N, CA, C and O atoms as a GROMACS GRO file, in nm:
protein
  464
    1MET      N    1  12.753   5.412   8.383
    1MET     CA    2  12.640   5.321   8.376
    1MET      C    3  12.508   5.403   8.375
    1MET      O    4  12.495   5.498   8.452
    2VAL      N    5  12.415   5.368   8.291
    2VAL     CA    6  12.280   5.434   8.283
    2VAL      C    7  12.191   5.364   8.373
    2VAL      O    8  12.185   5.241   8.378
    3ALA      N    9  12.115   5.450   8.452
    3ALA     CA   10  12.014   5.390   8.538
    3ALA      C   11  11.893   5.335   8.459
    3ALA      O   12  11.850   5.392   8.359
    4ALA      N   13  11.842   5.226   8.507
    4ALA     CA   14  11.719   5.167   8.446
    4ALA      C   15  11.599   5.267   8.475
    4ALA      O   16  11.590   5.331   8.580
    5THR      N   17  11.510   5.272   8.370
    5THR     CA   18  11.402   5.356   8.404
    5THR      C   19  11.283   5.272   8.435
    5THR      O   20  11.264   5.163   8.380
    6GLU      N   21  11.198   5.325   8.529
    6GLU     CA   22  11.077   5.255   8.570
    6GLU      C   23  10.969   5.257   8.466
    6GLU      O   24  10.930   5.363   8.416
    7ARG      N   25  10.922   5.142   8.434
    7ARG     CA   26  10.814   5.140   8.327
    7ARG      C   27  10.675   5.181   8.380
    7ARG      O   28  10.594   5.237   8.306
    8ARG      N   29  10.649   5.155   8.506
    8ARG     CA   30  10.519   5.181   8.561
    8ARG      C   31  10.497   5.323   8.592
    8ARG      O   32  10.587   5.390   8.642
    9ARG      N   33  10.375   5.373   8.561
    9ARG     CA   34  10.336   5.509   8.587
    9ARG      C   35  10.274   5.525   8.724
    9ARG      O   36  10.265   5.636   8.776
   10HIS      N   37  10.231   5.414   8.785
   10HIS     CA   38  10.164   5.416   8.914
   10HIS      C   39  10.231   5.322   9.018
   10HIS      O   40  10.282   5.215   8.986
   11VAL      N   41  10.227   5.370   9.138
   11VAL     CA   42  10.288   5.284   9.245
   11VAL      C   43  10.203   5.151   9.258
   11VAL      O   44  10.080   5.153   9.251
   12ARG      N   45  10.271   5.043   9.276
   12ARG     CA   46  10.201   4.913   9.307
   12ARG      C   47  10.222   4.875   9.450
   12ARG      O   48  10.329   4.894   9.509
   13ILE      N   49  10.118   4.823   9.503
   13ILE     CA   50  10.120   4.796   9.640
   13ILE      C   51  10.057   4.656   9.672
   13ILE      O   52   9.967   4.615   9.598
   14LYS      N   53  10.098   4.585   9.773
   14LYS     CA   54  10.051   4.456   9.807
   14LYS      C   55   9.943   4.476   9.913
   14LYS      O   56   9.964   4.546  10.012
   15PRO      N   57   9.819   4.409   9.890
   15PRO     CA   58   9.721   4.406   9.989
   15PRO      C   59   9.763   4.347  10.116
   15PRO      O   60   9.854   4.264  10.118
   16THR      N   61   9.700   4.384  10.226
   16THR     CA   62   9.736   4.326  10.360
   16THR      C   63   9.616   4.243  10.417
   16THR      O   64   9.502   4.268  10.378
   17PRO      N   65   9.639   4.154  10.500
   17PRO     CA   66   9.528   4.065  10.560
   17PRO      C   67   9.424   4.151  10.628
   17PRO      O   68   9.306   4.118  10.621
   18ASP      N   69   9.463   4.265  10.697
   18ASP     CA   70   9.370   4.348  10.761
   18ASP      C   71   9.289   4.442  10.673
   18ASP      O   72   9.188   4.497  10.718
   19LEU      N   73   9.332   4.461  10.543
   19LEU     CA   74   9.262   4.529  10.451
   19LEU      C   75   9.268   4.462  10.309
   19LEU      O   76   9.335   4.512  10.218
   20PRO      N   77   9.196   4.349  10.294
   20PRO     CA   78   9.216   4.267  10.182
   20PRO      C   79   9.138   4.323  10.062
   20PRO      O   80   9.049   4.406  10.074
   21VAL      N   81   9.179   4.269   9.946
   21VAL     CA   82   9.110   4.283   9.821
   21VAL      C   83   9.054   4.151   9.775
   21VAL      O   84   9.121   4.048   9.781
   22TYR      N   85   8.928   4.153   9.728
   22TYR     CA   86   8.863   4.032   9.682
   22TYR      C   87   8.840   4.045   9.543
   22TYR      O   88   8.780   4.145   9.502
   23VAL      N   89   8.881   3.954   9.462
   23VAL     CA   90   8.878   3.951   9.317
   23VAL      C   91   8.817   3.821   9.268
   23VAL      O   92   8.871   3.715   9.298
   24ALA      N   93   8.711   3.825   9.195
   24ALA     CA   94   8.660   3.695   9.138
   24ALA      C   95   8.627   3.715   8.989
   24ALA      O   96   8.599   3.827   8.946
   25LEU      N   97   8.630   3.609   8.915
   25LEU     CA   98   8.591   3.612   8.773
   25LEU      C   99   8.431   3.627   8.776
   25LEU      O  100   8.363   3.552   8.845
   26ALA      N  101   8.381   3.715   8.706
   26ALA     CA  102   8.238   3.732   8.691
   26ALA      C  103   8.186   3.620   8.596
   26ALA      O  104   8.236   3.598   8.486
   27SER      N  105   8.085   3.554   8.646
   27SER     CA  106   8.024   3.446   8.562
   27SER      C  107   7.877   3.425   8.603
   27SER      O  108   7.830   3.484   8.700
   28ASN      N  109   7.809   3.346   8.531
   28ASN     CA  110   7.677   3.319   8.570
   28ASN      C  111   7.659   3.216   8.686
   28ASN      O  112   7.549   3.195   8.738
   29SER      N  113   7.770   3.157   8.722
   29SER     CA  114   7.776   3.063   8.829
   29SER      C  115   7.757   3.125   8.969
   29SER      O  116   7.807   3.235   8.993
   30LEU      N  117   7.689   3.060   9.059
   30LEU     CA  118   7.679   3.105   9.188
   30LEU      C  119   7.813   3.080   9.269
   30LEU      O  120   7.839   3.148   9.368
   31LEU      N  121   7.891   2.987   9.225
   31LEU     CA  122   8.022   2.972   9.280
   31LEU      C  123   8.120   3.048   9.205
   31LEU      O  124   8.143   3.026   9.086
   32ARG      N  125   8.181   3.141   9.277
   32ARG     CA  126   8.272   3.233   9.212
   32ARG      C  127   8.422   3.187   9.257
   32ARG      O  128   8.446   3.153   9.372
   33GLU      N  129   8.511   3.190   9.160
   33GLU     CA  130   8.652   3.148   9.192
   33GLU      C  131   8.729   3.272   9.236
   33GLU      O  132   8.746   3.366   9.158
   34ALA      N  133   8.774   3.274   9.359
   34ALA     CA  134   8.848   3.385   9.405
   34ALA      C  135   8.990   3.385   9.338
   34ALA      O  136   9.049   3.279   9.319
   35LEU      N  137   9.041   3.501   9.303
   35LEU     CA  138   9.176   3.512   9.239
   35LEU      C  139   9.267   3.574   9.350
   35LEU      O  140   9.228   3.666   9.421
   36ASP      N  141   9.378   3.525   9.359
   36ASP     CA  142   9.486   3.586   9.446
   36ASP      C  143   9.549   3.715   9.386
   36ASP      O  144   9.599   3.721   9.274
   37VAL      N  145   9.542   3.817   9.473
   37VAL     CA  146   9.596   3.956   9.424
   37VAL      C  147   9.742   3.956   9.467
   37VAL      O  148   9.774   3.941   9.585
   38ILE      N  149   9.827   3.972   9.371
   38ILE     CA  150   9.974   3.980   9.405
   38ILE      C  151   9.999   4.125   9.440
   38ILE      O  152  10.056   4.152   9.546
   39ASP      N  153   9.959   4.220   9.357
   39ASP     CA  154   9.961   4.364   9.387
   39ASP      C  155   9.872   4.436   9.305
   39ASP      O  156   9.812   4.378   9.215
   40LEU      N  157   9.855   4.567   9.330
   40LEU     CA  158   9.753   4.648   9.259
   40LEU      C  159   9.808   4.798   9.249
   40LEU      O  160   9.895   4.843   9.323
   41SER      N  161   9.750   4.864   9.154
   41SER     CA  162   9.787   5.006   9.136
   41SER      C  163   9.656   5.075   9.093
   41SER      O  164   9.556   5.006   9.077
   42ILE      N  165   9.653   5.202   9.075
   42ILE     CA  166   9.537   5.279   9.033
   42ILE      C  167   9.483   5.238   8.892
   42ILE      O  168   9.370   5.271   8.854
   43SER      N  169   9.566   5.166   8.818
   43SER     CA  170   9.532   5.128   8.676
   43SER      C  171   9.519   4.984   8.653
   43SER      O  172   9.475   4.942   8.546
   44GLY      N  173   9.556   4.903   8.751
   44GLY     CA  174   9.558   4.760   8.729
   44GLY      C  175   9.596   4.670   8.842
   44GLY      O  176   9.616   4.714   8.956
   45LEU      N  177   9.607   4.542   8.812
   45LEU     CA  178   9.632   4.448   8.915
   45LEU      C  179   9.723   4.333   8.863
   45LEU      O  180   9.720   4.302   8.743
   46ALA      N  181   9.798   4.272   8.947
   46ALA     CA  182   9.864   4.140   8.913
   46ALA      C  183   9.797   4.038   8.988
   46ALA      O  184   9.784   4.051   9.110
   47LEU      N  185   9.750   3.929   8.920
   47LEU     CA  186   9.668   3.818   8.980
   47LEU      C  187   9.734   3.687   8.955
   47LEU      O  188   9.810   3.669   8.860
   48SER      N  189   9.700   3.594   9.044
   48SER     CA  190   9.750   3.457   9.033
   48SER      C  191   9.633   3.367   9.063
   48SER      O  192   9.559   3.395   9.157
   49SER      N  193   9.612   3.254   8.983
   49SER     CA  194   9.513   3.160   9.002
   49SER      C  195   9.521   3.055   8.896
   49SER      O  196   9.553   3.089   8.782
   50PRO      N  197   9.494   2.929   8.925
   50PRO     CA  198   9.489   2.832   8.827
   50PRO      C  199   9.376   2.860   8.720
   50PRO      O  200   9.384   2.816   8.606
   51ALA      N  201   9.279   2.929   8.759
   51ALA     CA  202   9.173   2.960   8.669
   51ALA      C  203   9.220   3.056   8.551
   51ALA      O  204   9.156   3.069   8.447
   52LEU      N  205   9.330   3.115   8.578
   52LEU     CA  206   9.383   3.214   8.475
   52LEU      C  207   9.486   3.155   8.386
   52LEU      O  208   9.534   3.224   8.296
   53ALA      N  209   9.526   3.024   8.405
   53ALA     CA  210   9.633   2.962   8.340
   53ALA      C  211   9.626   2.979   8.191
   53ALA      O  212   9.732   2.995   8.130
   54ASP      N  213   9.512   2.976   8.125
   54ASP     CA  214   9.505   2.983   7.980
   54ASP      C  215   9.488   3.124   7.921
   54ASP      O  216   9.474   3.140   7.800
   55THR      N  217   9.490   3.229   8.010
   55THR     CA  218   9.470   3.358   7.974
   55THR      C  219   9.584   3.412   7.880
   55THR      O  220   9.701   3.383   7.904
   56LYS      N  221   9.552   3.484   7.785
   56LYS     CA  222   9.657   3.530   7.684
   56LYS      C  223   9.650   3.687   7.682
   56LYS      O  224   9.544   3.746   7.701
   57PRO      N  225   9.772   3.753   7.657
   57PRO     CA  226   9.772   3.890   7.645
   57PRO      C  227   9.672   3.947   7.547
   57PRO      O  228   9.654   3.890   7.439
   58GLY      N  229   9.602   4.060   7.581
   58GLY     CA  230   9.497   4.108   7.497
   58GLY      C  231   9.364   4.063   7.525
   58GLY      O  232   9.268   4.125   7.482
   59GLN      N  233   9.350   3.949   7.601
   59GLN     CA  234   9.223   3.892   7.633
   59GLN      C  235   9.153   3.978   7.736
   59GLN      O  236   9.210   4.028   7.832
   60ARG      N  237   9.019   3.992   7.708
   60ARG     CA  238   8.942   4.074   7.800
   60ARG      C  239   8.862   3.981   7.894
   60ARG      O  240   8.817   3.874   7.854
   61LEU      N  241   8.846   4.024   8.020
   61LEU     CA  242   8.778   3.951   8.123
   61LEU      C  243   8.684   4.042   8.196
   61LEU      O  244   8.698   4.164   8.187
   62ARG      N  245   8.594   3.990   8.263
   62ARG     CA  246   8.502   4.068   8.348
   62ARG      C  247   8.529   4.018   8.497
   62ARG      O  248   8.518   3.899   8.528
   63LEU      N  249   8.563   4.111   8.583
   63LEU     CA  250   8.599   4.076   8.715
   63LEU      C  251   8.506   4.138   8.811
   63LEU      O  252   8.441   4.236   8.774
   64LEU      N  253   8.493   4.088   8.936
   64LEU     CA  254   8.418   4.156   9.051
   64LEU      C  255   8.522   4.188   9.155
   64LEU      O  256   8.587   4.098   9.206
   65ILE      N  257   8.539   4.310   9.187
   65ILE     CA  258   8.647   4.359   9.273
   65ILE      C  259   8.584   4.422   9.394
   65ILE      O  260   8.494   4.505   9.384
   66THR      N  261   8.634   4.378   9.515
   66THR     CA  262   8.590   4.449   9.639
   66THR      C  263   8.717   4.492   9.706
   66THR      O  264   8.806   4.410   9.727
   67LEU      N  265   8.728   4.620   9.740
   67LEU     CA  266   8.838   4.684   9.808
   67LEU      C  267   8.816   4.697   9.947
   67LEU      O  268   8.739   4.786   9.982
   68GLY      N  269   8.873   4.620  10.039
   68GLY     CA  270   8.848   4.628  10.184
   68GLY      C  271   8.698   4.620  10.215
   68GLY      O  272   8.633   4.518  10.188
   69THR      N  273   8.647   4.720  10.266
   69THR     CA  274   8.503   4.718  10.306
   69THR      C  275   8.410   4.781  10.207
   69THR      O  276   8.290   4.790  10.232
   70SER      N  277   8.465   4.827  10.091
   70SER     CA  278   8.382   4.901   9.993
   70SER      C  279   8.288   4.809   9.920
   70SER      O  280   8.292   4.687   9.941
   71ALA      N  281   8.205   4.860   9.838
   71ALA     CA  282   8.106   4.780   9.758
   71ALA      C  283   8.183   4.705   9.653
   71ALA      O  284   8.296   4.736   9.617
   72GLU      N  285   8.111   4.602   9.607
   72GLU     CA  286   8.168   4.515   9.493
   72GLU      C  287   8.146   4.587   9.366
   72GLU      O  288   8.038   4.641   9.341
   73HIS      N  289   8.253   4.588   9.279
   73HIS     CA  290   8.242   4.657   9.147
   73HIS      C  291   8.266   4.547   9.041
   73HIS      O  292   8.356   4.463   9.051
   74ALA      N  293   8.180   4.555   8.938
   74ALA     CA  294   8.197   4.471   8.817
   74ALA      C  295   8.275   4.561   8.722
   74ALA      O  296   8.240   4.676   8.697
   75VAL      N  297   8.386   4.502   8.671
   75VAL     CA  298   8.473   4.589   8.588
   75VAL      C  299   8.539   4.504   8.477
   75VAL      O  300   8.573   4.388   8.499
   76GLU      N  301   8.556   4.561   8.364
   76GLU     CA  302   8.612   4.490   8.253
   76GLU      C  303   8.764   4.526   8.254
   76GLU      O  304   8.806   4.639   8.280
   77VAL      N  305   8.843   4.416   8.223
   77VAL     CA  306   8.997   4.425   8.225
   77VAL      C  307   9.048   4.370   8.102
   77VAL      O  308   8.981   4.289   8.036
   78VAL      N  309   9.170   4.412   8.065
   78VAL     CA  310   9.244   4.353   7.953
   78VAL      C  311   9.375   4.297   8.005
   78VAL      O  312   9.444   4.364   8.083
   79THR      N  313   9.412   4.177   7.964
   79THR     CA  314   9.537   4.117   8.001
   79THR      C  315   9.650   4.189   7.929
   79THR      O  316   9.649   4.205   7.807
   80ARG      N  317   9.747   4.230   8.008
   80ARG     CA  318   9.869   4.298   7.947
   80ARG      C  319   9.984   4.201   7.934
   80ARG      O  320  10.056   4.205   7.835
   81TRP      N  321  10.003   4.111   8.034
   81TRP     CA  322  10.112   4.015   8.035
   81TRP      C  323  10.076   3.896   8.112
   81TRP      O  324   9.992   3.900   8.202
   82THR      N  325  10.145   3.781   8.076
   82THR     CA  326  10.127   3.660   8.148
   82THR      C  327  10.259   3.606   8.178
   82THR      O  328  10.356   3.631   8.106
   83THR      N  329  10.266   3.525   8.290
   83THR     CA  330  10.383   3.445   8.322
   83THR      C  331  10.324   3.308   8.380
   83THR      O  332  10.204   3.297   8.403
   84PRO      N  333  10.411   3.208   8.401
   84PRO     CA  334  10.356   3.088   8.463
   84PRO      C  335  10.296   3.118   8.604
   84PRO      O  336  10.209   3.044   8.650
   85ASP      N  337  10.339   3.221   8.670
   85ASP     CA  338  10.296   3.246   8.801
   85ASP      C  339  10.175   3.345   8.812
   85ASP      O  340  10.119   3.358   8.921
   86GLY      N  341  10.136   3.411   8.706
   86GLY     CA  342  10.034   3.501   8.714
   86GLY      C  343  10.008   3.591   8.589
   86GLY      O  344  10.071   3.572   8.485
   87ILE      N  345   9.917   3.685   8.601
   87ILE     CA  346   9.889   3.777   8.487
   87ILE      C  347   9.885   3.916   8.541
   87ILE      O  348   9.865   3.941   8.660
   88GLY      N  349   9.905   4.009   8.446
   88GLY     CA  350   9.895   4.155   8.477
   88GLY      C  351   9.774   4.198   8.400
   88GLY      O  352   9.763   4.163   8.282
   89ILE      N  353   9.683   4.272   8.459
   89ILE     CA  354   9.558   4.322   8.391
   89ILE      C  355   9.560   4.471   8.403
   89ILE      O  356   9.619   4.525   8.496
   90GLU      N  357   9.496   4.540   8.307
   90GLU     CA  358   9.462   4.678   8.313
   90GLU      C  359   9.318   4.700   8.321
   90GLU      O  360   9.244   4.634   8.247
   91LEU      N  361   9.269   4.786   8.403
   91LEU     CA  362   9.135   4.823   8.417
   91LEU      C  363   9.088   4.893   8.284
   91LEU      O  364   9.160   4.979   8.232
   92VAL      N  365   8.974   4.858   8.231
   92VAL     CA  366   8.922   4.924   8.107
   92VAL      C  367   8.803   5.014   8.152
   92VAL      O  368   8.702   4.968   8.205
   93ASP      N  369   8.822   5.141   8.128
   93ASP     CA  370   8.722   5.244   8.167
   93ASP      C  371   8.646   5.211   8.297
   93ASP      O  372   8.524   5.193   8.297
   94PRO      N  373   8.719   5.203   8.402
   94PRO     CA  374   8.650   5.176   8.529
   94PRO      C  375   8.556   5.289   8.568
   94PRO      O  376   8.575   5.403   8.526
   95PRO      N  377   8.455   5.258   8.650
   95PRO     CA  378   8.364   5.371   8.689
   95PRO      C  379   8.433   5.472   8.773
   95PRO      O  380   8.521   5.430   8.848
   96PRO      N  381   8.407   5.599   8.771
   96PRO     CA  382   8.472   5.689   8.845
   96PRO      C  383   8.473   5.664   8.998
   96PRO      O  384   8.572   5.690   9.067
   97GLN      N  385   8.358   5.612   9.048
   97GLN     CA  386   8.353   5.579   9.193
   97GLN      C  387   8.459   5.465   9.226
   97GLN      O  388   8.523   5.467   9.331
   98MET      N  389   8.471   5.373   9.137
   98MET     CA  390   8.576   5.272   9.173
   98MET      C  391   8.715   5.334   9.176
   98MET      O  392   8.792   5.306   9.268
   99VAL      N  393   8.750   5.421   9.075
   99VAL     CA  394   8.876   5.483   9.068
   99VAL      C  395   8.899   5.559   9.204
   99VAL      O  396   9.005   5.544   9.264
  100GLN      N  397   8.809   5.631   9.249
  100GLN     CA  398   8.821   5.709   9.372
  100GLN      C  399   8.843   5.610   9.490
  100GLN      O  400   8.932   5.633   9.572
  101GLU      N  401   8.762   5.497   9.501
  101GLU     CA  402   8.776   5.399   9.601
  101GLU      C  403   8.917   5.341   9.596
  101GLU      O  404   8.981   5.323   9.699
  102LEU      N  405   8.964   5.313   9.473
  102LEU     CA  406   9.093   5.249   9.461
  102LEU      C  407   9.200   5.340   9.507
  102LEU      O  408   9.292   5.292   9.575
  103GLY      N  409   9.199   5.472   9.476
  103GLY     CA  410   9.288   5.565   9.532
  103GLY      C  411   9.288   5.580   9.678
  103GLY      O  412   9.393   5.593   9.740
  104ARG      N  413   9.169   5.579   9.737
  104ARG     CA  414   9.160   5.578   9.881
  104ARG      C  415   9.220   5.455   9.944
  104ARG      O  416   9.291   5.460  10.045
  105TYR      N  417   9.189   5.348   9.883
  105TYR     CA  418   9.231   5.212   9.934
  105TYR      C  419   9.393   5.208   9.930
  105TYR      O  420   9.456   5.168  10.027
  106ILE      N  421   9.452   5.250   9.819
  106ILE     CA  422   9.600   5.247   9.803
  106ILE      C  423   9.660   5.341   9.908
  106ILE      O  424   9.758   5.307   9.974
  107ALA      N  425   9.597   5.468   9.923
  107ALA     CA  426   9.659   5.563  10.023
  107ALA      C  427   9.650   5.503  10.161
  107ALA      O  428   9.744   5.517  10.238
  108GLU      N  429   9.540   5.435  10.196
  108GLU     CA  430   9.527   5.387  10.324
  108GLU      C  431   9.622   5.268  10.355
  108GLU      O  432   9.665   5.251  10.469
  109LEU      N  433   9.655   5.185  10.250
  109LEU     CA  434   9.754   5.088  10.260
  109LEU      C  435   9.898   5.143  10.278
  109LEU      O  436   9.982   5.087  10.349
  110LEU      N  437   9.921   5.256  10.209
  110LEU     CA  438  10.055   5.322  10.220
  110LEU      C  439  10.064   5.377  10.361
  110LEU      O  440  10.170   5.364  10.422
  111GLU      N  441   9.955   5.439  10.417
  111GLU     CA  442   9.963   5.498  10.548
  111GLU      C  443   9.992   5.381  10.653
  111GLU      O  444  10.063   5.401  10.751
  112ARG      N  445   9.935   5.265  10.628
  112ARG     CA  446   9.949   5.156  10.720
  112ARG      C  447  10.087   5.085  10.706
  112ARG      O  448  10.121   4.995  10.783
  113GLY      N  449  10.163   5.130  10.607
  113GLY     CA  450  10.303   5.072  10.586
  113GLY      C  451  10.308   4.956  10.501
  113GLY      O  452  10.405   4.881  10.504
  114ALA      N  453  10.204   4.934  10.422
  114ALA     CA  454  10.212   4.815  10.331
  114ALA      C  455  10.333   4.827  10.235
  114ALA      O  456  10.379   4.938  10.208
  115SER      N  457  10.384   4.714  10.184
  115SER     CA  458  10.497   4.721  10.092
  115SER      C  459  10.450   4.749   9.950
  115SER      O  460  10.351   4.697   9.898
  116ALA      N  461  10.534   4.837   9.893
  116ALA     CA  462  10.505   4.881   9.753
  116ALA      C  463  10.589   4.799   9.655
  116ALA      O  464  10.580   4.820   9.534
   0.00000   0.00000   0.00000
């Protein structure tokens, strides 16, 4: 029997209540809709929210992401996959500072024993 190969290039990890991730759709509205983060990696996130129900693969979105206690980052993403329960997004040219913060955030979650 041939072993299945892992498609993902980066570890995915679930945020914890003590070190949360906040994600919202960027809009002109003062009321932002928070999106539930299923898991994240250095290159993308899996999200769930009724606000994303009509999102299609290839669609670009602008999100506001806050990792733990770091600053909020506005970032463009592209939808890679959709299911009835959520969507998978890839970060599009994220700022270098955000990539560094994301790496530190994931490393800290791993040190704390978060599930991958």
